[in-house]
MOPAC internal coordinates of N, CA, C and O (Angstrom, degrees):
PM7 1SCF
backbone

  N    0.0000 0     0.00 0     0.00 0    0    0    0
  C    1.4516 1     0.00 0     0.00 0    1    0    0
  C    1.5335 1   108.29 1     0.00 0    2    1    0
  O    1.2310 1   120.50 1   -49.99 1    3    2    1
  N    1.3380 1   116.65 1   130.01 1    3    2    1
  C    1.4653 1   118.65 1  -177.59 1    5    3    2
  C    1.5292 1   111.58 1   -75.81 1    6    5    3
  O    1.2310 1   121.18 1   -32.18 1    7    6    5
  N    1.3003 1   115.35 1   147.82 1    7    6    5
  C    1.4647 1   120.09 1   173.75 1    9    7    6
  C    1.5285 1   108.64 1   -86.77 1   10    9    7
  O    1.2310 1   121.12 1   -18.50 1   11   10    9
  N    1.3056 1   115.47 1   161.50 1   11   10    9
  C    1.4647 1   120.27 1   176.71 1   13   11   10
  C    1.5327 1   110.03 1   -59.31 1   14   13   11
  O    1.2310 1   120.18 1   139.36 1   15   14   13
  N    1.3312 1   117.26 1   -40.64 1   15   14   13
  C    1.4680 1   120.88 1   179.52 1   17   15   14
  C    1.5280 1   111.46 1   -63.26 1   18   17   15
  O    1.2310 1   120.39 1   141.17 1   19   18   17
  N    1.3313 1   116.86 1   -38.83 1   19   18   17
  C    1.4689 1   120.51 1  -179.69 1   21   19   18
  C    1.5284 1   110.70 1   -66.32 1   22   21   19
  O    1.2310 1   120.29 1   135.98 1   23   22   21
  N    1.3322 1   117.05 1   -44.02 1   23   22   21
  C    1.4636 1   120.36 1   178.63 1   25   23   22
  C    1.5309 1   109.60 1   -65.54 1   26   25   23
  O    1.2310 1   120.01 1   139.01 1   27   26   25
  N    1.3188 1   117.59 1   -40.99 1   27   26   25
  C    1.4644 1   120.49 1   178.44 1   29   27   26
  C    1.5218 1   110.85 1   -62.59 1   30   29   27
  O    1.2310 1   119.89 1   142.11 1   31   30   29
  N    1.3206 1   117.82 1   -37.89 1   31   30   29
  C    1.4700 1   121.10 1   177.44 1   33   31   30
  C    1.5327 1   110.13 1   -62.89 1   34   33   31
  O    1.2310 1   120.29 1   138.91 1   35   34   33
  N    1.3205 1   117.04 1   -41.09 1   35   34   33
  C    1.4690 1   121.68 1   176.96 1   37   35   34
  C    1.5303 1   110.23 1   -62.38 1   38   37   35
  O    1.2310 1   120.54 1   129.37 1   39   38   37
  N    1.3217 1   116.57 1   -50.63 1   39   38   37
  C    1.4655 1   121.51 1  -179.43 1   41   39   38
  C    1.5293 1   110.10 1   -58.64 1   42   41   39
  O    1.2310 1   120.28 1   136.44 1   43   42   41
  N    1.3156 1   117.07 1   -43.56 1   43   42   41
  C    1.4640 1   121.08 1  -179.87 1   45   43   42
  C    1.5252 1   111.98 1   -61.76 1   46   45   43
  O    1.2310 1   120.46 1   141.19 1   47   46   45
  N    1.3305 1   116.74 1   -38.81 1   47   46   45
  C    1.4629 1   120.54 1   179.77 1   49   47   46
  C    1.5310 1   110.15 1   -66.30 1   50   49   47
  O    1.2310 1   120.35 1   137.64 1   51   50   49
  N    1.3245 1   116.94 1   -42.36 1   51   50   49
  C    1.4676 1   120.24 1   178.45 1   53   51   50
  C    1.5263 1   109.89 1   -66.26 1   54   53   51
  O    1.2310 1   120.03 1   136.81 1   55   54   53
  N    1.3240 1   117.54 1   -43.19 1   55   54   53
  C    1.4651 1   120.18 1   178.20 1   57   55   54
  C    1.5247 1   111.61 1   -61.81 1   58   57   55
  O    1.2310 1   119.89 1   152.66 1   59   58   57
  N    1.3119 1   117.82 1   -27.34 1   59   58   57
  C    1.4662 1   122.19 1   177.86 1   61   59   58
  C    1.5311 1   112.21 1   -80.66 1   62   61   59
  O    1.2310 1   120.54 1   179.16 1   63   62   61
  N    1.3413 1   116.58 1    -0.84 1   63   62   61
  C    1.4615 1   120.31 1   178.77 1   65   63   62
  C    1.5142 1   114.31 1    81.50 1   66   65   63
  O    1.2310 1   120.36 1  -163.58 1   67   66   65
  N    1.3084 1   116.92 1    16.42 1   67   66   65
  C    1.4686 1   121.74 1  -178.32 1   69   67   66
  C    1.5289 1   109.14 1   -98.44 1   70   69   67
  O    1.2310 1   121.39 1  -117.46 1   71   70   69
  N    1.3371 1   114.95 1    62.54 1   71   70   69
  C    1.4597 1   122.16 1  -171.52 1   73   71   70
  C    1.5273 1   113.06 1   -65.49 1   74   73   71
  O    1.2310 1   120.38 1   130.09 1   75   74   73
  N    1.3154 1   116.88 1   -49.91 1   75   74   73
  C    1.4687 1   120.52 1  -178.18 1   77   75   74
  C    1.5226 1   110.25 1   -66.31 1   78   77   75
  O    1.2310 1   120.45 1   138.29 1   79   78   77
  N    1.3251 1   116.74 1   -41.71 1   79   78   77
  C    1.4612 1   120.68 1   178.20 1   81   79   78
  C    1.5275 1   110.92 1   -61.62 1   82   81   79
  O    1.2310 1   120.43 1   142.64 1   83   82   81
  N    1.3298 1   116.79 1   -37.36 1   83   82   81
  C    1.4668 1   120.39 1   178.74 1   85   83   82
  C    1.5285 1   110.63 1   -63.16 1   86   85   83
  O    1.2310 1   120.39 1   138.98 1   87   86   85
  N    1.3210 1   116.86 1   -41.02 1   87   86   85
  C    1.4662 1   119.69 1   177.61 1   89   87   86
  C    1.5269 1   109.89 1   -62.37 1   90   89   87
  O    1.2310 1   120.35 1   133.47 1   91   90   89
  N    1.2956 1   116.93 1   -46.53 1   91   90   89
  C    1.4701 1   120.59 1  -177.82 1   93   91   90
  C    1.5322 1   112.43 1   -64.90 1   94   93   91
  O    1.2310 1   120.39 1   144.50 1   95   94   93
  N    1.3149 1   116.86 1   -35.50 1   95   94   93
  C    1.4670 1   120.56 1  -176.56 1   97   95   94
  C    1.5203 1   114.64 1   -87.55 1   98   97   95
  O    1.2310 1   119.93 1   149.91 1   99   98   97
  N    1.3314 1   117.74 1   -30.09 1   99   98   97
  C    1.4581 1   119.57 1  -169.46 1  101   99   98
  C    1.5238 1   115.44 1  -114.24 1  102  101   99
  O    1.2310 1   119.16 1   179.07 1  103  102  101
  N    1.3322 1   119.22 1    -0.93 1  103  102  101
  C    1.4630 1   120.96 1  -177.79 1  105  103  102
  C    1.5211 1   110.78 1  -110.61 1  106  105  103
  O    1.2310 1   120.66 1   -31.09 1  107  106  105
  N    1.3291 1   116.35 1   148.91 1  107  106  105
  C    1.4582 1   121.03 1   176.07 1  109  107  106
  C    1.5330 1   108.77 1   -70.56 1  110  109  107
  O    1.2310 1   120.92 1   -19.55 1  111  110  109
  N    1.3024 1   115.85 1   160.45 1  111  110  109
  C    1.4668 1   120.63 1  -179.53 1  113  111  110
  C    1.5283 1   111.20 1   -59.53 1  114  113  111
  O    1.2310 1   120.00 1   146.06 1  115  114  113
  N    1.3323 1   117.61 1   -33.94 1  115  114  113
  C    1.4583 1   121.88 1  -177.91 1  117  115  114
  C    1.5315 1   112.73 1  -103.06 1  118  117  115
  O    1.2310 1   119.94 1  -156.91 1  119  118  117
  N    1.3124 1   117.72 1    23.09 1  119  118  117
  C    1.4642 1   122.51 1  -176.60 1  121  119  118
  C    1.5277 1   112.00 1   -59.02 1  122  121  119
  O    1.2310 1   121.50 1   -26.47 1  123  122  121
  N    1.3517 1   114.74 1   153.53 1  123  122  121
  C    1.4595 1   121.19 1   175.35 1  125  123  122
  C    1.5269 1   109.60 1  -125.19 1  126  125  123
  O    1.2310 1   121.55 1   -26.56 1  127  126  125
  N    1.3403 1   114.63 1   153.44 1  127  126  125
  C    1.4631 1   123.08 1   175.05 1  129  127  126
  C    1.5210 1   107.92 1  -135.13 1  130  129  127
  O    1.2310 1   121.67 1   -30.20 1  131  130  129
  N    1.3418 1   114.40 1   149.80 1  131  130  129
  C    1.4560 1   120.08 1   177.82 1  133  131  130
  C    1.5249 1   108.69 1  -148.05 1  134  133  131
  O    1.2310 1   120.27 1   -44.91 1  135  134  133
  N    1.3344 1   117.08 1   135.09 1  135  134  133
  C    1.4570 1   123.00 1   175.38 1  137  135  134
  C    1.5258 1   107.69 1   -95.99 1  138  137  135
  O    1.2310 1   120.07 1   -62.56 1  139  138  137
  N    1.3225 1   117.48 1   117.44 1  139  138  137
  C    1.4579 1   122.04 1  -179.39 1  141  139  138
  C    1.5290 1   109.84 1    46.49 1  142  141  139
  O    1.2310 1   119.73 1    61.11 1  143  142  141
  N    1.3321 1   118.12 1  -118.89 1  143  142  141
  C    1.4687 1   121.38 1   179.28 1  145  143  142
  C    1.5308 1   111.72 1  -102.02 1  146  145  143
  O    1.2310 1   120.67 1  -161.62 1  147  146  145
  N    1.3382 1   116.32 1    18.38 1  147  146  145
  C    1.4602 1   121.23 1  -177.41 1  149  147  146
  C    1.5146 1   113.48 1   -72.68 1  150  149  147
  O    1.2310 1   121.85 1     2.13 1  151  150  149
  N    1.3111 1   114.06 1  -177.87 1  151  150  149
  C    1.4607 1   122.22 1  -179.67 1  153  151  150
  C    1.5323 1   110.56 1   -63.68 1  154  153  151
  O    1.2310 1   120.93 1   -37.79 1  155  154  153
  N    1.3081 1   115.83 1   142.21 1  155  154  153
  C    1.4663 1   121.34 1   177.23 1  157  155  154
  C    1.5188 1   108.49 1   -82.28 1  158  157  155
  O    1.2310 1   121.18 1   -53.10 1  159  158  157
  N    1.3331 1   115.35 1   126.90 1  159  158  157
  C    1.4637 1   121.79 1   175.28 1  161  159  158
  C    1.5278 1   107.56 1   -99.61 1  162  161  159
  O    1.2310 1   120.22 1   -36.36 1  163  162  161
  N    1.3258 1   117.18 1   143.64 1  163  162  161
  C    1.4608 1   119.50 1  -173.96 1  165  163  162
  C    1.5221 1   112.37 1  -135.05 1  166  165  163
  O    1.2310 1   121.74 1   -32.34 1  167  166  165
  N    1.3324 1   114.27 1   147.66 1  167  166  165
  C    1.4548 1   122.19 1   175.78 1  169  167  166
  C    1.5177 1   111.69 1    95.99 1  170  169  167
  O    1.2310 1   120.37 1   -56.24 1  171  170  169
  N    1.3261 1   116.89 1   123.76 1  171  170  169
  C    1.4664 1   121.80 1  -177.03 1  173  171  170
  C    1.5242 1   112.51 1   -54.48 1  174  173  171
  O    1.2310 1   119.71 1   136.06 1  175  174  173
  N    1.3153 1   118.15 1   -43.94 1  175  174  173
  C    1.4650 1   120.34 1  -179.20 1  177  175  174
  C    1.5253 1   110.82 1   -63.80 1  178  177  175
  O    1.2310 1   120.25 1   138.62 1  179  178  177
  N    1.3238 1   117.12 1   -41.38 1  179  178  177
  C    1.4658 1   121.04 1   178.11 1  181  179  178
  C    1.5238 1   110.59 1   -66.58 1  182  181  179
  O    1.2310 1   120.08 1   141.87 1  183  182  181
  N    1.3207 1   117.46 1   -38.13 1  183  182  181
  C    1.4687 1   120.92 1   178.55 1  185  183  182
  C    1.5210 1   110.70 1   -65.26 1  186  185  183
  O    1.2310 1   120.36 1   137.33 1  187  186  185
  N    1.3180 1   116.92 1   -42.67 1  187  186  185
  C    1.4676 1   120.82 1   178.29 1  189  187  186
  C    1.5284 1   110.67 1   -64.63 1  190  189  187
  O    1.2310 1   120.25 1   137.49 1  191  190  189
  N    1.3259 1   117.13 1   -42.51 1  191  190  189
  C    1.4688 1   120.91 1   178.74 1  193  191  190
  C    1.5247 1   110.72 1   -63.49 1  194  193  191
  O    1.2310 1   120.15 1   138.79 1  195  194  193
  N    1.3102 1   117.31 1   -41.21 1  195  194  193
  C    1.4667 1   121.71 1   177.87 1  197  195  194
  C    1.5224 1   110.71 1   -62.55 1  198  197  195
  O    1.2310 1   120.40 1   139.25 1  199  198  197
  N    1.3193 1   116.84 1   -40.75 1  199  198  197
  C    1.4697 1   121.26 1   178.89 1  201  199  198
  C    1.5296 1   110.29 1   -64.55 1  202  201  199
  O    1.2310 1   120.11 1   140.92 1  203  202  201
  N    1.3165 1   117.39 1   -39.08 1  203  202  201
  C    1.4644 1   120.77 1   177.46 1  205  203  202
  C    1.5239 1   111.11 1   -62.22 1  206  205  203
  O    1.2310 1   120.26 1   139.88 1  207  206  205
  N    1.3302 1   117.11 1   -40.12 1  207  206  205
  C    1.4681 1   121.48 1   177.65 1  209  207  206
  C    1.5271 1   110.00 1   -63.00 1  210  209  207
  O    1.2310 1   120.35 1   135.49 1  211  210  209
  N    1.3206 1   116.93 1   -44.51 1  211  210  209
  C    1.4658 1   120.60 1   178.34 1  213  211  210
  C    1.5257 1   110.12 1   -60.11 1  214  213  211
  O    1.2310 1   120.11 1   132.75 1  215  214  213
  N    1.3133 1   117.39 1   -47.25 1  215  214  213
  C    1.4641 1   121.11 1  -178.73 1  217  215  214
  C    1.5291 1   112.12 1   -62.20 1  218  217  215
  O    1.2310 1   120.17 1   145.84 1  219  218  217
  N    1.3151 1   117.29 1   -34.16 1  219  218  217
  C    1.4578 1   120.81 1   178.60 1  221  219  218
  C    1.5275 1   112.20 1   -75.19 1  222  221  219
  O    1.2310 1   120.19 1   160.61 1  223  222  221
  N    1.3326 1   117.25 1   -19.39 1  223  222  221
  C    1.4634 1   121.00 1  -176.23 1  225  223  222
  C    1.5288 1   113.42 1   -89.11 1  226  225  223
  O    1.2310 1   119.79 1   174.50 1  227  226  225
  N    1.3220 1   118.00 1    -5.50 1  227  226  225
  C    1.4647 1   121.67 1  -178.74 1  229  227  226
  C    1.5234 1   109.83 1  -123.12 1  230  229  227
  O    1.2310 1   121.41 1   -19.74 1  231  230  229
  N    1.3389 1   114.91 1   160.26 1  231  230  229
  C    1.4633 1   118.61 1   174.56 1  233  231  230
  C    1.5174 1   110.41 1   -71.80 1  234  233  231
  O    1.2310 1   120.65 1   137.90 1  235  234  233
  N    1.3425 1   116.36 1   -42.10 1  235  234  233
  C    1.4722 1   119.29 1   179.24 1  237  235  234
  C    1.5195 1   111.14 1  -163.06 1  238  237  235
  O    1.2310 1   121.68 1   -26.05 1  239  238  237
  N    1.3263 1   114.40 1   153.95 1  239  238  237
  C    1.4582 1   123.44 1   170.28 1  241  239  238
  C    1.5238 1   106.45 1  -136.92 1  242  241  239
  O    1.2310 1   120.99 1   -51.80 1  243  242  241
  N    1.3092 1   115.70 1   128.20 1  243  242  241
  C    1.4654 1   120.62 1   177.14 1  245  243  242
  C    1.5195 1   108.75 1  -129.71 1  246  245  243
  O    1.2310 1   120.85 1   -44.46 1  247  246  245
  N    1.3127 1   115.98 1   135.54 1  247  246  245
  C    1.4621 1   121.26 1   176.06 1  249  247  246
  C    1.5197 1   107.84 1   -90.79 1  250  249  247
  O    1.2310 1   120.87 1   -53.55 1  251  250  249
  N    1.3120 1   115.94 1   126.45 1  251  250  249
  C    1.4619 1   119.01 1   177.98 1  253  251  250
  C    1.5266 1   109.33 1   -67.06 1  254  253  251
  O    1.2310 1   120.43 1   -40.93 1  255  254  253
  N    1.3113 1   116.77 1   139.07 1  255  254  253
  C    1.4707 1   119.55 1   177.10 1  257  255  254
  C    1.5263 1   110.75 1   -67.96 1  258  257  255
  O    1.2310 1   121.40 1   -20.37 1  259  258  257
  N    1.3274 1   114.93 1   159.63 1  259  258  257
  C    1.4613 1   120.25 1   178.08 1  261  259  258
  C    1.5114 1   114.16 1    91.19 1  262  261  259
  O    1.2310 1   119.99 1  -160.42 1  263  262  261
  N    1.3304 1   117.62 1    19.58 1  263  262  261
  C    1.4610 1   120.89 1   177.09 1  265  263  262
  C    1.5241 1   109.01 1   -58.19 1  266  265  263
  O    1.2310 1   120.87 1   -37.67 1  267  266  265
  N    1.3080 1   115.94 1   142.33 1  267  266  265
  C    1.4660 1   120.40 1   179.69 1  269  267  266
  C    1.5208 1   109.71 1  -112.64 1  270  269  267
  O    1.2310 1   121.08 1   -22.86 1  271  270  269
  N    1.3274 1   115.53 1   157.14 1  271  270  269
  C    1.4594 1   119.85 1   178.66 1  273  271  270
  C    1.5237 1   110.18 1  -149.29 1  274  273  271
  O    1.2310 1   121.72 1   -21.07 1  275  274  273
  N    1.3272 1   114.32 1   158.93 1  275  274  273
  C    1.4600 1   121.99 1   176.09 1  277  275  274
  C    1.5206 1   107.61 1  -132.01 1  278  277  275
  O    1.2310 1   120.80 1   -38.69 1  279  278  277
  N    1.3092 1   116.07 1   141.31 1  279  278  277
  C    1.4598 1   122.16 1  -179.36 1  281  279  278
  C    1.5280 1   109.02 1  -120.52 1  282  281  279
  O    1.2310 1   120.63 1   -47.40 1  283  282  281
  N    1.3261 1   116.41 1   132.60 1  283  282  281
  C    1.4599 1   122.65 1   174.17 1  285  283  282
  C    1.5225 1   106.99 1  -137.97 1  286  285  283
  O    1.2310 1   120.91 1   -87.56 1  287  286  285
  N    1.3184 1   115.87 1    92.44 1  287  286  285
  C    1.4637 1   120.44 1  -176.69 1  289  287  286
  C    1.5169 1   110.43 1    65.11 1  290  289  287
  O    1.2310 1   120.60 1    59.56 1  291  290  289
  N    1.3345 1   116.46 1  -120.44 1  291  290  289
  C    1.4670 1   121.95 1   179.45 1  293  291  290
  C    1.5203 1   113.07 1   -89.68 1  294  293  291
  O    1.2310 1   120.03 1  -177.01 1  295  294  293
  N    1.3168 1   117.56 1     2.99 1  295  294  293
  C    1.4693 1   122.25 1  -178.81 1  297  295  294
  C    1.5219 1   110.02 1  -104.40 1  298  297  295
  O    1.2310 1   121.18 1   -45.37 1  299  298  297
  N    1.3339 1   115.35 1   134.63 1  299  298  297
  C    1.4567 1   121.79 1   178.74 1  301  299  298
  C    1.5243 1   107.89 1  -133.20 1  302  301  299
  O    1.2310 1   120.62 1   -41.76 1  303  302  301
  N    1.3126 1   116.41 1   138.24 1  303  302  301
  C    1.4619 1   121.90 1   172.14 1  305  303  302
  C    1.5201 1   107.25 1  -120.23 1  306  305  303
  O    1.2310 1   121.22 1   -52.15 1  307  306  305
  N    1.3285 1   115.27 1   127.85 1  307  306  305
  C    1.4650 1   120.92 1   179.08 1  309  307  306
  C    1.5226 1   107.87 1  -117.44 1  310  309  307
  O    1.2310 1   120.61 1   -46.40 1  311  310  309
  N    1.3212 1   116.43 1   133.60 1  311  310  309
  C    1.4649 1   121.46 1   173.58 1  313  311  310
  C    1.5140 1   108.06 1   -99.90 1  314  313  311
  O    1.2310 1   121.38 1   -63.62 1  315  314  313
  N    1.3290 1   114.97 1   116.38 1  315  314  313
  C    1.4614 1   121.98 1  -179.81 1  317  315  314
  C    1.5245 1   109.82 1  -112.63 1  318  317  315
  O    1.2310 1   120.68 1   -29.64 1  319  318  317
  N    1.3196 1   116.31 1   150.36 1  319  318  317
  C    1.4632 1   121.82 1   164.77 1  321  319  318
  C    1.5262 1   106.13 1  -132.19 1  322  321  319
  O    1.2310 1   121.35 1   -59.54 1  323  322  321
  N    1.3374 1   115.02 1   120.46 1  323  322  321
  C    1.4512 1   122.11 1  -179.35 1  325  323  322
  C    1.5239 1   109.29 1  -110.33 1  326  325  323
  O    1.2310 1   120.22 1   -43.57 1  327  326  325
  N    1.3155 1   117.19 1   136.43 1  327  326  325
  C    1.4541 1   122.29 1   170.41 1  329  327  326
  C    1.5117 1   106.47 1   -98.71 1  330  329  327
  O    1.2310 1   121.07 1   -62.81 1  331  330  329
  N    1.3303 1   115.56 1   117.19 1  331  330  329
  C    1.4638 1   121.29 1  -173.28 1  333  331  330
  C    1.5257 1   109.46 1  -117.68 1  334  333  331
  O    1.2310 1   121.48 1   -53.10 1  335  334  333
  N    1.3253 1   114.78 1   126.90 1  335  334  333
  C    1.4567 1   121.08 1   174.02 1  337  335  334
  C    1.5254 1   107.02 1  -109.71 1  338  337  335
  O    1.2310 1   120.47 1   -76.92 1  339  338  337
  N    1.3389 1   116.70 1   103.08 1  339  338  337
  C    1.4589 1   119.12 1  -178.90 1  341  339  338
  C    1.5277 1   111.77 1   -69.80 1  342  341  339
  O    1.2310 1   120.57 1   -15.32 1  343  342  341
  N    1.3119 1   116.51 1   164.68 1  343  342  341
  C    1.4624 1   121.02 1   177.00 1  345  343  342
  C    1.5287 1   109.79 1   -61.40 1  346  345  343
  O    1.2310 1   120.55 1   144.91 1  347  346  345
  N    1.3006 1   116.55 1   -35.09 1  347  346  345
  C    1.4685 1   123.52 1   176.82 1  349  347  346
  C    1.5237 1   106.81 1  -131.24 1  350  349  347
  O    1.2310 1   120.16 1   -39.50 1  351  350  349
  N    1.2895 1   117.30 1   140.50 1  351  350  349
  C    1.4541 1   120.20 1   176.31 1  353  351  350
  C    1.5182 1   112.44 1   106.10 1  354  353  351
  O    1.2310 1   121.90 1     5.16 1  355  354  353
  N    1.2893 1   113.97 1  -174.84 1  355  354  353
  C    1.4620 1   122.91 1  -172.77 1  357  355  354
  C    1.5315 1   110.83 1   -91.57 1  358  357  355
  O    1.2310 1   120.77 1   -37.48 1  359  358  357
  N    1.3283 1   116.13 1   142.52 1  359  358  357
  C    1.4595 1   121.40 1   175.03 1  361  359  358
  C    1.5258 1   109.08 1   -63.13 1  362  361  359
  O    1.2310 1   120.68 1   -39.11 1  363  362  361
  N    1.3226 1   116.31 1   140.89 1  363  362  361
  C    1.4592 1   120.69 1  -179.67 1  365  363  362
  C    1.5220 1   110.44 1  -142.96 1  366  365  363
  O    1.2310 1   121.58 1   -17.77 1  367  366  365
  N    1.3213 1   114.58 1   162.23 1  367  366  365
  C    1.4638 1   121.50 1   174.73 1  369  367  366
  C    1.5257 1   107.94 1   -99.84 1  370  369  367
  O    1.2310 1   120.88 1   -47.45 1  371  370  369
  N    1.3127 1   115.91 1   132.55 1  371  370  369
  C    1.4656 1   121.45 1   174.62 1  373  371  370
  C    1.5179 1   107.02 1  -108.66 1  374  373  371
  O    1.2310 1   120.89 1   -67.83 1  375  374  373
  N    1.3164 1   115.90 1   112.17 1  375  374  373
  C    1.4599 1   123.82 1  -178.95 1  377  375  374
  C    1.5243 1   106.70 1  -101.19 1  378  377  375
  O    1.2310 1   120.34 1   -63.08 1  379  378  377
  N    1.3402 1   116.96 1   116.92 1  379  378  377
  C    1.4596 1   119.15 1  -175.05 1  381  379  378
  C    1.5246 1   111.96 1  -142.60 1  382  381  379
  O    1.2310 1   121.99 1   -18.80 1  383  382  381
  N    1.3163 1   113.80 1   161.20 1  383  382  381
  C    1.4631 1   122.07 1   170.13 1  385  383  382
  C    1.5188 1   107.80 1  -112.25 1  386  385  383
  O    1.2310 1   120.72 1   -43.17 1  387  386  385
  N    1.3121 1   116.22 1   136.83 1  387  386  385
  C    1.4599 1   122.01 1   173.81 1  389  387  386
  C    1.5238 1   106.99 1  -109.73 1  390  389  387
  O    1.2310 1   120.97 1   -59.26 1  391  390  389
  N    1.3337 1   115.75 1   120.74 1  391  390  389
  C    1.4576 1   121.80 1   177.81 1  393  391  390
  C    1.5280 1   106.90 1  -102.01 1  394  393  391
  O    1.2310 1   120.80 1   -63.67 1  395  394  393
  N    1.3202 1   116.07 1   116.33 1  395  394  393
  C    1.4599 1   121.12 1  -172.58 1  397  395  394
  C    1.5282 1   111.65 1  -118.51 1  398  397  395
  O    1.2310 1   121.15 1   -35.32 1  399  398  397
  N    1.3162 1   115.41 1   144.68 1  399  398  397
  C    1.4519 1   122.78 1   168.08 1  401  399  398
  C    1.5234 1   106.27 1  -113.07 1  402  401  399
  O    1.2310 1   121.02 1   -57.93 1  403  402  401
  N    1.3210 1   115.66 1   122.07 1  403  402  401
  C    1.4627 1   121.61 1  -178.91 1  405  403  402
  C    1.5231 1   109.63 1   -98.53 1  406  405  403
  O    1.2310 1   121.36 1   -33.58 1  407  406  405
  N    1.3157 1   115.00 1   146.42 1  407  406  405
  C    1.4545 1   122.43 1   171.72 1  409  407  406
  C    1.5259 1   105.09 1  -118.29 1  410  409  407
  O    1.2310 1   121.11 1   -75.65 1  411  410  409
  N    1.3095 1   115.49 1   104.35 1  411  410  409
  C    1.4603 1   119.10 1  -173.94 1  413  411  410
  C    1.5157 1   109.02 1    68.90 1  414  413  411
  O    1.2310 1   120.82 1    56.88 1  415  414  413
  N    1.3373 1   116.03 1  -123.12 1  415  414  413
  C    1.4677 1   119.53 1  -178.54 1  417  415  414
  C    1.5287 1   112.48 1  -106.63 1  418  417  415
  O    1.2310 1   120.72 1  -155.91 1  419  418  417
  N    1.3503 1   116.23 1    24.09 1  419  418  417
  C    1.4683 1   120.63 1   179.52 1  421  419  418
  C    1.5303 1   110.63 1  -134.03 1  422  421  419
  O    1.2310 1   121.31 1   -26.33 1  423  422  421
  N    1.3196 1   115.10 1   153.67 1  423  422  421
  C    1.4628 1   121.76 1   179.59 1  425  423  422
  C    1.5224 1   108.93 1   -82.01 1  426  425  423
  O    1.2310 1   121.19 1   -54.86 1  427  426  425
  N    1.3363 1   115.34 1   125.14 1  427  426  425
  C    1.4617 1   120.86 1   179.35 1  429  427  426
  C    1.5298 1   111.69 1  -100.01 1  430  429  427
  O    1.2310 1   120.56 1   145.31 1  431  430  429
  N    1.3314 1   116.53 1   -34.69 1  431  430  429
  C    1.4599 1   121.34 1   179.05 1  433  431  430
  C    1.5237 1   108.59 1  -139.71 1  434  433  431
  O    1.2310 1   121.53 1   -38.37 1  435  434  433
  N    1.3353 1   114.68 1   141.63 1  435  434  433
  C    1.4591 1   119.01 1   177.63 1  437  435  434
  C    1.5175 1   108.30 1  -144.79 1  438  437  435
  O    1.2310 1   121.65 1   -46.19 1  439  438  437
  N    1.3210 1   114.44 1   133.81 1  439  438  437
  C    1.4618 1   120.67 1   176.85 1  441  439  438
  C    1.5167 1   107.63 1  -129.92 1  442  441  439
  O    1.2310 1   121.10 1   -48.79 1  443  442  441
  N    1.3325 1   115.49 1   131.21 1  443  442  441
  C    1.4498 1   121.48 1  -178.92 1  445  443  442
  C    1.5190 1   109.99 1   -99.66 1  446  445  443
  O    1.2310 1   120.81 1   -43.29 1  447  446  445
  N    1.3166 1   116.06 1   136.71 1  447  446  445
  C    1.4583 1   122.67 1   178.03 1  449  447  446
  C    1.5240 1   108.56 1  -121.52 1  450  449  447
  O    1.2310 1   121.34 1   -58.62 1  451  450  449
  N    1.3306 1   115.04 1   121.38 1  451  450  449
  C    1.4659 1   120.79 1   177.48 1  453  451  450
  C    1.5188 1   108.26 1  -158.72 1  454  453  451
  O    1.2310 1   121.47 1   -18.40 1  455  454  453
  N    1.3253 1   114.79 1   161.60 1  455  454  453
  C    1.4539 1   121.14 1   177.57 1  457  455  454
  C    1.5170 1   108.37 1   -84.23 1  458  457  455
  O    1.2310 1   119.28 1   -64.62 1  459  458  457
  N    1.3348 1   118.98 1   115.38 1  459  458  457
  C    1.4595 1   120.75 1  -178.01 1  461  459  458
  C    1.5233 1   113.48 1   -64.35 1  462  461  459
  O    1.2310 1   119.82 1   164.82 1  463  462  461
  N    1.3242 1   117.96 1   -15.18 1  463  462  461
  C    1.4620 1   120.45 1   176.34 1  465  463  462
  C    1.5289 1   110.13 1   -57.73 1  466  465  463
  O    1.2310 1   120.27 1   150.16 1  467  466  465
  N    1.3256 1   117.09 1   -29.84 1  467  466  465
  C    1.4646 1   120.59 1   179.26 1  469  467  466
  C    1.5302 1   111.47 1   -56.44 1  470  469  467
  O    1.2310 1   119.94 1   139.60 1  471  470  469
  N    1.3055 1   117.73 1   -40.40 1  471  470  469
  C    1.4607 1   121.35 1  -178.42 1  473  471  470
  C    1.5218 1   111.25 1   -77.84 1  474  473  471
  O    1.2310 1   119.77 1   146.72 1  475  474  473
  N    1.3083 1   118.04 1   -33.28 1  475  474  473
  C    1.4659 1   121.13 1  -179.45 1  477  475  474
  C    1.5232 1   111.59 1   -68.97 1  478  477  475
  O    1.2310 1   120.12 1   149.47 1  479  478  477
  N    1.3216 1   117.38 1   -30.53 1  479  478  477
  C    1.4694 1   120.11 1   177.21 1  481  479  478
  C    1.5254 1   110.25 1   -61.09 1  482  481  479
  O    1.2310 1   120.31 1   140.28 1  483  482  481
  N    1.2962 1   117.02 1   -39.72 1  483  482  481
  C    1.4655 1   121.67 1  -179.62 1  485  483  482
  C    1.5292 1   111.00 1   -68.12 1  486  485  483
  O    1.2310 1   120.45 1   142.17 1  487  486  485
  N    1.3173 1   116.74 1   -37.83 1  487  486  485
  C    1.4622 1   120.77 1  -178.34 1  489  487  486
  C    1.5243 1   112.46 1   -69.88 1  490  489  487
  O    1.2310 1   120.57 1   152.44 1  491  490  489
  N    1.3352 1   116.51 1   -27.56 1  491  490  489
  C    1.4661 1   119.77 1  -174.08 1  493  491  490
  C    1.5243 1   113.44 1   -81.46 1  494  493  491
  O    1.2310 1   119.64 1   167.22 1  495  494  493
  N    1.3459 1   118.30 1   -12.78 1  495  494  493
  C    1.4525 1   121.02 1  -178.12 1  497  495  494
  C    1.5256 1   110.04 1  -128.13 1  498  497  495
  O    1.2310 1   119.91 1   -86.56 1  499  498  497
  N    1.3267 1   117.79 1    93.44 1  499  498  497
  C    1.4711 1   118.87 1  -179.66 1  501  499  498
  C    1.5131 1   112.45 1   -69.46 1  502  501  499
  O    1.2310 1   120.10 1   180.00 1  503  502  501

């Protein structure tokens, strides 16, 4: 079960823009991630590699400070807002919830919930 300090350390790392490092430090070796109802991605190394590809495909991603979270045993929900500047298109805010299952002090499963319309708005206005 994660402590409040451990979850805050994770949130702080993401807010600092250290996305790949956060995956390496805070996820289990066999961790999974899923976007809405999308395909489940598995394995910490694969998740970190996927994050690197995403970061290389955009001009910038910044996490707004002040992210909030709730902890209930091994379950954590984090509310994130990311400002994303794609390589092409208009900058947009991605407002999402991350629903996490922790195993000890690491994230074993994570599923992101957001309205995909947020990303389509950016694509429609170059």
